N, C-alpha and C positions, 0 to 999 in steps of 0.2 A: 504494500500500500504506500502510495506517495502522493505528493501534492498534485501531480497531473491527474491522478484518479479523482481527487476531490473536485478539480476544475471541471472535468468531464461530467461527473455525477451531478454537480450543481447546474451545469448547462442543460442537461437533459431534463432535470426537474423544473427548471425555469421555463423551458420552451415546450415541454411535453411532446417532443419530436426529436428522434435521433438524427434525422437529416439536417434540420436547422441547427441543432446543437453542434454537429460536426462542422458545419460551415462557420459557425461563430468561433469555434476552437481552432479553425484552420487545419483540420485533418479530414481524412476521408471517413465516410460513414462506417465502412467495415472496420477501420482501425478503432474508431470510438466505440462501436458496439462490442468488439472483441475485448477492449479494455474494461468496459463495464461488466462484461461477463466474467472476466478474471477477478474483478473486485468482488462480485457476488460469490464466487467460489471461495475466495480467500476469507470472506466474512461468514460464509455459511448461511446466508439469507438471500432471498430475492428482493431486490431493491425496486424494481419496476414491474408493473403488470402490463404486459404487451398484448396488443391485438392489431389487426390490420388497419384499424381506424384511430386508435388512440394509444397513448402511453401515459400511465399514471403511477404515482408512488404507491407502494404497498405500505402497510402499517409500519413495517421495519424501516423502509426507506424514509417515511415521514418522520420517524424518531431520529434517524441519523442525519437528515438534511440540515437541521440547525447547527449541529456540530461541524459538519463539512463546511458550512458557510463561515463559521468562526475561523476554521483553519485557513480557508482561502483568504479571508479578510486579514488574518494575522500576517500571512505572507505578503500581501499587498502593503500592509502597514510597515513591515520591515523595509521594503523597497522605498516607500515614501519617506520613512524616517532617515534612511541613508541619504536619499535625495535632498531632504530638507537641510541636512548638515552640509552637504556639498554646496547647495545654493537653494535657500528656501523659496525663491521666487522664479525657479526654472521648472522645466518639465511640463506636464499636461494637467489641466484641471477641468473637470466636468461639472457643470452647474445646471441644476434643474430649475425651471421657472413655471409657475402656474399660468394657465392660458389667459386669464384676464389681465395679467401683467406683462406677459412675454412680448407682444408686438411693440409696445411702447418702451419697454425696459431694455430688452436685449441689444438693440442698436446702440443705446447709450453706454451699456456696459462694454460692448466691443470697442467703441471709440475710446472709452476711459482706460481699459486695460491695454490697449495698443500704445497709449501714451505713458501710463504709469508702470506697466509691467511688460515691456516690449519683448522680453525673452520668454515669456510664458505663452504656451500654446493652450487654447481653450476650446471647449465644445459645450453645446447647450442641448438640453432636453426639455421639451414642453409636455407637461402632463398634469393631471389632477393631483390634489394634495396627497391623497392616499397612495397614489402610484409613485409619487416622488419620495414619500417616506419609505415605501418598500424598496425603492432603488437605493436610498441611503443605507438602509439596513444591510443590504447585501453587497454594498460597496460598488455599485454600478455607477454612482455619481459621488462627487466629493462634498457637494453642498447643494442646498435648495433654497430658493427665495419663495417664501410662503407668506400668507396673510393671516395665518392662525397659529396659535401657540401649540407646540407639540409636547404633550405631557410625558412624564417619566424622566429617568436619569440617563437614558441612552443617548440623548442629544443635548448639545449646547446651541446657543443662538447669540447673534449680535443684532440688536434692534436697529433698524435703519431709519424709517420715517413713517409718519402718519399721512395717509392719503384720503382726503375728504371725498364723500359721495356727492355727486352732482346729479341734477335731474336733466334728462334728455327727453324732449317732447317735440311734436310738430310745431312749426313756427306759428300756426294759427290756433294752437290748442289754448284752452282757457288759462292753463298754468304758465304759459309763455309770457304773459303780461300781468299775472296776478301780483298784487301789491305785496303780499306776504306769502312766503312759501315755507311750509313746515312739513314734517313727515305725515301729519294727519290730513294734509291737503290732497294726498294721493288716494285715488279710488283703486282698491285692489283689483277690481274687474278690468282695469285698463293696464295694469302692470305686466310687462313682458319680462320673463325670467329665463335664466339659464337652466339647463336640465339638472336633474338630481346628480349629486356628486361634486358640483362646483361649490366651493366655500362661499363664493360671492352671492350665490342664490340665498343661502342661509342668512348672510349678513344683510342682504337687501330686505328680506322679509322681516328681520329683526328691527332694522332701521325704520321701516315703514309701519312697524307695529302691527303687522298682519299675523294673526294667530296661525300656528303651524298647520292646523287642520283646514284652513280656508284655501280653496283652490284658486289662489291668485295666479293670473297669467296662464290659465289652464289651456287656452287655445293655442299657445305656442310655448314650447320649451326647447330652446335652441342650444346648440353646443358651442356657439361662439358669440361674443359681443358684437362682432361685425354683422352677423346675420340679424340680430335684434335691431341694431342701429339702422340697417337697411329697411327693415319693416317700419320703424319709426319715421324714417325719411319719406316713406310712402304715405305717411299721414295716419298710420294705424298704431294706437297704443303709445305708452310711455315707458321709460325704463330708468334705472340708475346707471351711472357710469363712473368709474374711478377717475379722479381728477387728472392723473397722468395720462390716461387714455384720451380724455377730452383735449388735453394740452397738445398731444402728438397727432391728433386726427382733425382734419379741417371740417368739423361737424357743421359749423355755421354755413358753409358753402353748399351743404347738401339738404337744406330745408329743415334743419334741426335747431331748435333753440336750447341752449344750455343754461341752466339756472343753478345758483348756489342757494342752499337753504338758509333761512334766517338764523338758525342756531348753529351754523357751521363753525367748527372750531371751539365750541363750548362744551365738548364732551367726547369721550372715546367712541360713543355710539355713532357719531357723525362721520367717522373715518375708519379705515382699516389700517392696522399697523403691519408694515412689511418688515420681515426679518430674514437674516441669513442664517440658516440652520445647518449644522454639521454634526457628525458623530462626536460624542464626548471623548472618545479614544483617538480621535484624528491626530496624527503627528504634524499636521499642516496648519496649526493655529496661527502662526505668523502670517501665512499666506491668506487665511480667512480674514484676518484683521485688515490686511492690505486690500483685499477685494472689497470688503465692507467700506473702507475709507474711500475707495474709488467710486463706489455706487453713491455714497453720501455726497461726495464732492461734485458729482455730476447731476445731482437731483435738481429739477426745475423749481421755480418759486411756488408752484401750485401745491407742493407738499410741505409738510412740517418735519424737519429733522428731529430725531429723538436724541437727546443728550446721551453721550456715551455712559454706559452703565445704568441708563434709565429705562 
């Protein structure tokens, strides 16, 4: 049993497919399959239940998988620790970003890192919060930019900025020219929301004080803010939009009025707090701090920076 076995085993478990796992590991499928078979023989248990249509973990495989992940992650951490001693700001870093922040945030991060960390190679992954946390846990990414706190002791975070919620509505909508605008001004029946799984959906419902059981925005549950804003531009419905997205998108040119709420900035409920989350055991803390400083340094005026340590 060796590290290669753990890498192959985790790849098959993650992808539920020997062919895709072999491709990800840059080996032929027969080579990977033979190595998994040898590992099963050495351990004396069957790790995968195989059929013509699926590959799934057996109970034994499910119990062994978390241990294999820790072994694989430990090997990665050894390499990263050595790398950080050679040069903490070199190598490759993979950053995950939630979909409601990625279009506006990633271009700014790329520009910032190009100037502040020119020797660093970087890649980005866009996914929902739960998906990014899972990627962090298995070491597929180094950090994630999230809008929710991750509970537990497995992760650390650096708080970046508070991003206010703005109203986006058709230019001729009653709220476009309303003298006062508060969360209670919103009719839940008009509210267009992202689909289940998006943290911004939960935050929007909470901000608008819509009870969880109420079917707000039931006629449309989109997977992207772009889709929702296109619907609003067509004159149907209203939505909330993060300030940074509104700042980076020419909404006013597309028939959309953008309004700030009267109580904006008077409480945490009127904004979402963005944070850089990474594993508590990460050997790249200096790099995480440098990335956070880059993000904070390039933040537009429409967001409120969080004081360090705050």
